[in-house]
C-alpha positions in Angstrom: 82.6 81.6 121.4 79.3 82.8 122.1 79.5 86.1 124.1 76.1 85.9 125.4 77.1 82.7 127.5 79.7 84.8 129.9 78.1 88.2 130.2 74.9 90.2 131.1 72.5 91.0 128.3 73.3 94.7 128.2 77.2 94.2 128.3 77.6 93.4 124.5 76.7 96.9 123.6 79.2 98.6 125.2 82.2 99.6 122.8 84.8 98.7 125.8 83.4 95.1 126.0 83.7 94.7 122.3 87.3 96.1 122.1 88.0 93.7 124.9 86.5 90.6 124.0 86.3 90.6 119.9 89.0 89.6 117.6 89.0 91.3 114.2 85.7 90.6 112.9 82.5 89.6 115.0 79.3 87.7 114.2 76.5 89.5 112.5 74.1 88.5 115.6 76.4 90.4 118.2 76.9 93.3 115.8 73.1 93.6 115.3 72.6 93.4 119.3 75.1 96.1 119.5 73.1 98.3 117.0 69.8 97.3 119.0 68.1 95.2 116.3 67.5 91.7 115.7 69.5 88.9 114.0 67.1 88.5 111.3 67.1 92.4 110.5 70.7 92.3 110.5 71.0 89.6 107.9 68.6 91.1 106.1 70.4 94.7 105.8 73.8 92.3 105.1 71.7 90.9 102.1 70.6 94.2 100.9 74.1 95.7 101.5 72.9 98.3 103.9 74.4 96.9 107.3 75.6 99.9 109.1 79.4 98.8 109.0 81.7 96.8 106.7 80.9 93.1 106.5 83.3 90.4 105.0 82.0 87.3 103.4 84.5 84.4 103.6 83.3 81.4 101.8 79.7 80.8 103.3 80.2 82.8 106.5 79.7 86.7 107.0 81.7 88.4 109.5 81.3 92.1 110.7 84.9 94.0 110.8 85.2 95.0 114.4 87.1 98.3 113.7 84.3 99.6 111.5 81.4 98.6 114.1 83.3 100.6 116.7 83.7 103.8 114.3 80.0 103.5 113.5 79.1 103.1 117.4 81.4 106.0 118.4 80.4 108.4 115.2 76.9 107.3 114.6 77.6 107.6 110.9 77.0 104.5 108.8 80.2 102.9 106.9 78.6 100.6 104.4 80.4 98.0 102.6 78.7 99.1 99.3 79.4 95.7 97.9 76.1 95.8 95.9 76.7 99.2 94.8 80.2 98.8 93.9 81.1 98.6 90.3 84.2 98.4 88.6 84.5 101.3 86.0 87.7 101.3 83.8 89.3 104.6 83.6 
């Protein structure tokens, strides 16, 4: 379901709206709108591993973790997935 069909444009940027309408994950497009940047910029940040909150790749789909998005919106501190920089180092 595209949240844009049922709400005015400013509504998706409000954490209360996100809590009420999103499940465990949301689209990169909607999360990008919540941060105030474009869909293209959002996917560029995902590709570089720099999207401000946690991102899951499920098959060919990319989803933003709702709890992470809300924490970042509330705190203003990024919470990167770190998928590109994380390396397994045996102890």
